[in-house]
N, C-alpha and C positions, 0 to 999 in steps of 0.2 A: 504494499499500500504506499502510495507516495503522499509526503506531507503537503498540504496546502500553505504556501507561504504566506496568505493572507491571514491565517490564523495566528501566526507568530506576531504579526504586526498588531492585531488586535490584542493580543496578550501583553505585548510592551506598552501599548497605549493605556490599557486598562490598568496595569500595574504602575505606571507612570515611570519616567526617567528622570533622574535628578540632574538637572544642568545647573552650572554656575556660570554666570555671566563675568567675564573677566573685568575687572576694575581698570579703567584707563585714566591714569592721574593726569590732572590738568596740567598744561603748561603755563608757566607765568604769563606769557605773552597772550594767552587766549582768555585770561580772566577778564570778567566786566570791568570796564573803567570806573563805574560807580564804586568798585571795591579798591581800586588801585590808583586812582588819582588822588594827589596829595599836594599840599603846599609845603615849601621848604621849612623844614623844622617840625613838620607835622609827624606824629608818631606812626610809623609802619612797623609791623610786627611779623614774625614768622608763624605760620599756621602749619603743622604737620597734619596732613590729611589721610595718610595710609595707617593701616593697622600698625605696620612696623614703620620706624622712623625712615628719613630719607636716605640714610646710607644702607638700609637693609630691605628695600623693596617698597618703600612707601614714597611719599612725595612731600615736599616742602614748598609753600608759596608765600610771598610777602604781600601783605594787604594793610589797608588802614585799620587802626586799632578798633574803631567802632564797626567795622564790618565783620569781625572774627565770626560771631554767632551766625550770621547769614551765609558766610563762605562755608563754614563747616556743615550747616545744615544741608546746603546745596551740593557740596562737593566731596565730603569726606566718604571713605570707603567705609561699607556697612561691615563691622566686625563682629562676628558672632562668638569671639572667644576662642581660645586653644589656637591661636595663630602661632605657627613656628617661624619666628624671625631668626634670621642670621645674627650675628653678634660682631659684624664687620665695623671697623672704624673708618672714618673719613673725616674731612675738615668740618668744623662747625659751620652753620649757617647763621646769618644775621639779616636784618632788613634795614632798608634806608629809603629815604625820599631823594630820587635822583631826577632833576629836571621835570618835576610835576609828576612822577610816576613812582610807585613803590616798587623797589628791585630786591631781588635776593642776591645776597653776597656769599660766596662759598670760600672759606678758609682753605688755602692749599696746604697740604701736609708736606 
């Protein structure tokens, strides 16, 4: 007796298949200007958006201090706990307002 391939498809759909959508960290340049436009001397801060820090698979961006909550709500990776982050080291990041835009500065090791 030959198996009907349609049954396998039906079984897979009925049981469901777990799919995870990869998180695509945002690039600093792609952020909304409402979050990154700044005046000289205005506070820009670093926001870590990934489950792991920027050295270990996550991402860091520089935004105005008053936009942190909005940026995290819109762009942070959904972490369910139990992430296995590497423990690689890299240069620290800092934020600054440069020519009216928050920029991310990476220390070189």
